[in-house]
N, C-alpha and C positions, 0 to 999 in steps of 0.2 A: 504494500500500500504506500502510495506517495501522495504529496500534497496536491498533485494534479489528478488523482484518481476521482472519477465522477461519482456523485451520489446516484445518478441515473444516466442511462445512455440509450440512444436509438442505434440499433444495428441494422444497416442497410445492405441487403444482399444484391449485389450487382449482377450476379448470375441469374437471379429471378427476374431482374429488369430485362436482361438480354433474352431470356426465355419468353417473356410476355411480349416484347416487341416482335420477336420472330413469329409468334402465334398470330399477332394482329396483322403482320405483313402477309402471312399466309391467307388470312381471311379476306384480304383485298388485293388479289393477285394482279389486277390491272392498274393499280394506283400506286403512286409513291406514298411514303409514310412521313408525316410530320409529327414528331413526338413533342408533346406540350410539356415544357419544363418551367413554366411560370411559377411564381411564388416559391423560388428555390426548389423547383421540382417537387411541388406539393409537400415540402418539408423534408425531402430526401437528399437534397444537395444537387444543384443544377449542373455543376461542372462534371463531377464523377458520373452522375446519371446520364447526362448528355453524351459523354464519351461512350458509355455502355450502350446507349441507344444506337449510336452511329455504328458501333461494332456489330450490332445485330441487324443493321440494314436500314436504319432511318436515314433518309436523304435530306430531311429538314428538321429543324428544331424551332418550336414556337415559344415566344415569351409574351407577356403582357406589355411591359415597359421597354422602351428603347435601351435603358441602362442595363437591364437584364441581358439583352442581346449583345450589347457591347462587352459585357463581362465575359460572355461565352467566346466572343471573337478574340478578346485579349488572352483567353486561356488556350488559344490555338485551335479552336474548333472551326474548320474551314467549310463545313456544309452550309447550305442555304439556311439563313436565319430570318425569322419573321416576327415583328412586334406590331401591336395593333391598338394600344390605348395609352395616351399620355395627355398631359395638361397643355392648354393652348400656347403657353409661352415657351414650350420646349424648342430647342434648336435641333432641327432634324439633320443638319449638315454632318455631324460626326457619324451618324448612322448611314447616311448616303455614302460617305467616304469609306466606311467599313463594309460596304456592299450588303447592307441589311435591308430586307424587304419591309415595306411600311404599309400598314392598314390605313385606308382613307375612307371616311364616311360622310363627308360633306364638301360643299364647294369651298368653304373657308379653309378646311384642312388641306384640300387639294392645292389651294393657292399658297399656303404656307410651305408645303412640301416642294412645290414648283420653285418658289423663291429660294429655298434652301439649296435646291439642286443647282441653281444658277451660281450661287455663291461657292458651292463645292466644286463646280466645274465638271459635274458628272450627273448623268440622268438618274433619277430616283426610280427604283423598282417599286411599284405600288400594287396593292390588292384592294379593289373597290368593294366595300361591304354594303350589301343590300339588307335592310331590315325586313325579314320575311314573316315576322310575327312574334319574336321574342320581346320586342319593344324595349331593347336596351340600346347599345351602340349600333350604328348602321344607318344607312340613308333611307328615309321613308320612300315608299314606292312612288309617291307623287312627285318626288324630286329626282328620281333615278335617271330619267332621260336627260335632264340638264347636267347631271354629274358625269355620265358616260360621254356625253358630247364634249364637255369641257375637258375631260381627261384625254380624249382623242386629239384635242388641239394643243394641249399643254406641251411645250417643247422640252421642258425639263423632266418629263415624266414618261416612263415606260409602264404601261398597264400589263402586269404579268397575269393577274387573276381577278376573278370576282368570287366572293365568298359570302357565307351567312352562317348562322348558328341556330341549331334546333332547340326548341323549348321543352319538348316532351318526349324525346327519343328514348328515354328510359322507361316510358310507359307503352309497352308493346301494343300496337294497333291504335294508338291515340290519333284521332282525326286530324289534329294539328300537323302531324308529320307530313301527310300527303298535301295538306293545304300549303305548308311552307315550301314543299318541293315544287308545287305548281308555280308559286310566286317566283321561286328561284329560276325556274325554266324561262319564265317570261322576262326576268331581268337579264338572263343570258342572251336571249334573242334581241333585246334592246341594245345590249353591248355590241353584238355582232352588227346590228343595223347602224351603229355609230361608227363602224369601221374598226372596232377592236377585235382581237383574236385571243381572248384570255383562256387560261385553264380555269377549272372550277374546283372549289372545295367546300364541302358542307358537313360531312360526316364526323361526328365526335365519337367517343368510345362506344356508346350504345349503338349508334348507327353503323359503325364499323363492324360490330358483331352481328347485327340483325337486319340491316338494310343494304344489301349489295347493290341495289339499284341506285343508291345515293353515294356510292364511292367516288364516282367521277374520276378526276385526274389525281386527286390527293386526298388522303384521309388524315384526320387530326386526333388521334387517341391521346387522352390525358389520363384519367384515373385508372383505366385498364392497364396501362403500361406499368403501373405500380402494383398490379396484382389484385386490385379491388374491382369487382364486377358490378357495373351499374344496372344490369338487367338480370332477371331471374333465369339465366341460362347456365347449362353445365359445361363451362369452359375451363380448361386447365390453366387458369391464371394463378400465379403464385405471389401472394403478398410479400412485398420486399422489405417491409419494416417490422422490426421487433423492438418493443420498448421494455427495458429491463432494469433491474436494480439488484440489491442483495440484502440479506439479513444483517443488521448491525447489532442486534440485541435480542435475547429471548428471556422471558421472565414468567414465573407462575402467577396465576390470578385465581383467587378464591371465589367460590360461588357467592353471589351477592355483590361483588365488586364491579365497578363500572369503568368505562373506557372513554377517553378523549373528551373534548369540549362538550359541555351540555349533558354529559353522561347519558347519551342517547342509546347506549347498549349496555346491558348488565348481564354478567355471566350467570347462567342457570346452574352450572356445576363447576367444579374446579377444572381449570384448563391452563393452557400455556399460550402466551402471546409472542409474536415475532414482530419486531419493529423494522420498518423499511424506510430509508431516507429519501422518499419521493412524495411530493405533495402537490397542491394545486399550483404552486410556483413552477413546478416541473412538468405540468401538463396533465395531472390527474384531476379531473373535474370534481370539485367539492360536491356537486349534485349527485355524484355516484356513491356518496357516503352510505354505507349499509346496503348497497345495491350491486356490489361488484365482488368478483373473485380475482385471485392471482394464481399463477401456476408455480407451485413450490413443492419440491420434493416429489415430483412425478405425479402430482394431482392438484386439483383445484382446492383452494382454501379461501374462506370468506374474509373480506375486510370488515372490521367491526369498528363502531364509533365513527366520528366525523373525520373525514380526510382533512389534514391540516396543511398549512402552507409548505412545510418542509418534510412531512412524514405521514405515514399511515400505519395502522396496526392490523395485524392478521391473526385470527384465531386459528391456532394449529393443533389444538387438542393435546392429548398426553401420549399419543402413539406416533412414532416416526417424527419426533420433534426435530426440526431442522437445526443446523449449526450456524453459528455466526460465519458469514461469508458465503452461504449458499445462495445460488442465483434465484431471483424472483422475476418471473415474466409477467408484466402487466398486460400486454397484448402482443400477439404474434400472428403466425400464419394460421393457427388453429389445427394444424395437422396432428399434433399430439394431444389435442383436447384443451389447449390453453385458450383464454379469452382472445378475441379478435377486435380490431378497430371497428368492424361492422357491429359487433355485439355492443360495444360502448355507444356507438351512434344510435342504435335501435333503442337502447335504454334512455338515452338523452333526448330522443325525438329529433335527431339531426341526421346528417349523412357522414359517411366515413371520410369523405374529402376533408371535412372540417377537423376531424380527429387527427389525421396524419399531418395536415398542413400546420396545425397548432403545435407540433412537436419541435419546432425550431425555437429553442429557448436558451438563454445564456448559460444556465447551469447544466443543461443536458448535453453531454458529449455525443458526437456522432461518430460512429465507427463503421468501416466498410469491410465486407467480406466478399469473396467471389471476384476480386479484381484480377485483371490479366496483367502479366508482366509487360 
């Protein structure tokens, strides 16, 4: 044990990432794959995960902000990079100089990119986004004709693609999927009529797995590349993240004694407690107090009492009492029976995206396995 030893860590299996990317590429044989590594690769680490994705065949990496893409380029990733959402005052010139594709959703944004391209002395590669029904970023259909016509005339711009994003692709058979696909087809026809010849991309993880008719030229898997399946299909996706800690103390507790703040749990019989140095500051939601298990000593054991800022308490009983230093898995792949990020999400009424993305925390060390030399 050293001063730098973590109280808790996330272990990211890059072999699982490569497996998942290969599986997704096989599902879309006629399309290139853009692996989405925004938000520090959903909490998994954008640069190592991006490299693993490229090793597995990804031809593109997608980010939200331009700075995320610039960081990938600075790390030596030479594949196509795409960023799509930034504040109006952003200077696009560094991204254009670094050969990063840019998402454009409005005439104002197009003008800013065009001006930045002239300053950079290089044409900007842009992807025009049509809002087909998610009602977030993207050009409203009523303004689309003006946008594609302006983009066709902008000298500093090369229109590489048109794209959109599905609202309900994780709800199989939802009527909005076909409605959005129809609007997307109409937007593509309008782009062709304006003299453009773009590629198309629409499919997220769910559509990559379930809607081959929407794969077009490029698919954009996000959550599935991390091994978390957004649709109820039996796919061999392998969760890449394990959240673990260790036992730092064991102690007996007599029947009638209580545990943690508020004494919300009282022992009905004599038992043994194990203390784990991970709490809500490390990514364990306090709202899981009394509702979660950990994997310890080859089986599930319940967390009792309230989850604290820095620690939680596990009831381990009086048989097979763990030792100080034993591994505690808070969530993992589930293959051995341990809790999963999906299990946490279901109990909290959220999605597993939020669980793994929230694991980027100052005190939680990130460690990689499955790296290639």
